[in-house]
C-alpha positions as CSV (number, residue, x, y, z in Angstrom):
1,M,95.6,-89.1,-53.4
2,Y,99.0,-90.2,-51.8
3,M,100.5,-91.2,-55.6
4,A,99.3,-88.2,-56.7
5,A,101.5,-86.2,-54.0
6,I,104.2,-88.6,-54.8
7,R,104.0,-87.9,-58.4
8,R,103.8,-84.1,-57.5
9,V,106.9,-84.4,-55.3
10,E,108.9,-86.3,-58.2
11,D,108.1,-83.6,-60.3
12,L,109.0,-81.2,-58.6
13,S,112.4,-83.0,-57.4
14,S,113.2,-82.5,-61.3
15,D,112.1,-79.1,-61.9
16,P,115.3,-77.1,-61.9
17,R,113.4,-73.9,-60.7
18,F,112.0,-75.9,-57.6
19,V,115.2,-77.4,-56.9
20,G,117.3,-73.9,-57.8
21,Y,114.9,-71.7,-55.1
22,Y,115.1,-74.2,-52.5
23,D,119.0,-74.7,-52.7
24,I,118.7,-70.2,-52.7
25,E,116.6,-70.3,-50.0
26,E,119.0,-72.9,-48.0
27,A,121.7,-71.0,-48.4
28,N,120.3,-67.6,-47.4
29,R,118.9,-69.3,-44.1
30,Q,122.7,-70.9,-43.8
31,A,123.8,-67.4,-44.2
32,R,121.6,-65.8,-41.8
33,I,122.7,-68.2,-39.4
34,E,126.3,-67.6,-39.8
35,F,125.9,-64.1,-39.8
36,E,123.8,-64.0,-36.6
37,E,126.3,-66.8,-34.7
38,T,129.3,-64.5,-36.0
39,G,127.7,-61.4,-34.8
40,F,127.0,-62.8,-31.2
41,R,130.3,-64.1,-30.8
42,K,131.9,-60.4,-32.1
43,G,129.8,-58.8,-29.7
44,K,130.7,-61.0,-26.7
45,E,134.3,-60.5,-27.3
46,I,133.8,-56.9,-27.9
47,G,131.7,-57.0,-24.4
48,H,134.6,-58.9,-22.5
49,E,137.3,-57.0,-23.6
50,L,135.4,-53.8,-22.5
51,G,134.5,-55.1,-19.5
52,V,138.2,-56.5,-18.8
53,K,139.4,-52.3,-19.5
54,E,136.6,-50.7,-17.2
55,G,137.2,-53.4,-14.6
56,H,140.8,-52.4,-14.6
57,E,140.4,-48.5,-14.8
58,L,138.3,-49.2,-11.6
59,G,140.8,-51.4,-9.8
60,V,143.5,-49.0,-10.3
61,K,141.3,-46.0,-8.9
62,K,140.2,-48.2,-5.7
63,G,143.7,-49.0,-5.5
64,Q,144.9,-45.3,-5.6
65,E,141.9,-44.1,-3.6
66,E,143.0,-47.0,-0.9
67,A,146.5,-45.3,-0.9
68,I,145.4,-41.6,-0.4
69,E,143.3,-42.8,2.2
70,K,146.1,-44.9,4.0
71,I,148.8,-41.8,3.2
72,S,146.1,-39.6,4.9
73,R,145.5,-41.5,8.1
74,K,149.4,-41.8,8.6
75,T,150.4,-38.2,7.9
76,G,147.6,-36.2,8.7
77,Y,147.1,-34.5,5.7
78,T,143.3,-34.2,4.0
79,K,142.7,-36.4,0.8
80,E,142.3,-33.5,-1.1
81,E,145.9,-31.9,0.2
82,I,147.2,-35.4,-1.1
83,R,145.7,-35.2,-4.5
84,K,146.9,-31.8,-5.3
85,M,150.5,-32.9,-4.4
86,I,149.7,-35.5,-6.9
87,N,148.7,-33.7,-9.3
88,E,151.6,-31.0,-8.9
89,K,154.0,-33.5,-9.7
């Protein structure tokens, strides 16, 4: 039985149709892996860029609100009055 299995493996390994099939399957498997890795990497890069942009925008907005709060305390103007003055500029 063992020898029969060895002969069958030898026969299949010399059969160009079988070897070609394996090569195609292996190439497809490698292509899928590469595609997934590339997609993951690209998605991570895009997510990072969006996160940085959103973080920057939130930081700027928070900074503006803090400035308006300070101006309001120092001048007695309401926050709405200060925003209106900024927008009229």
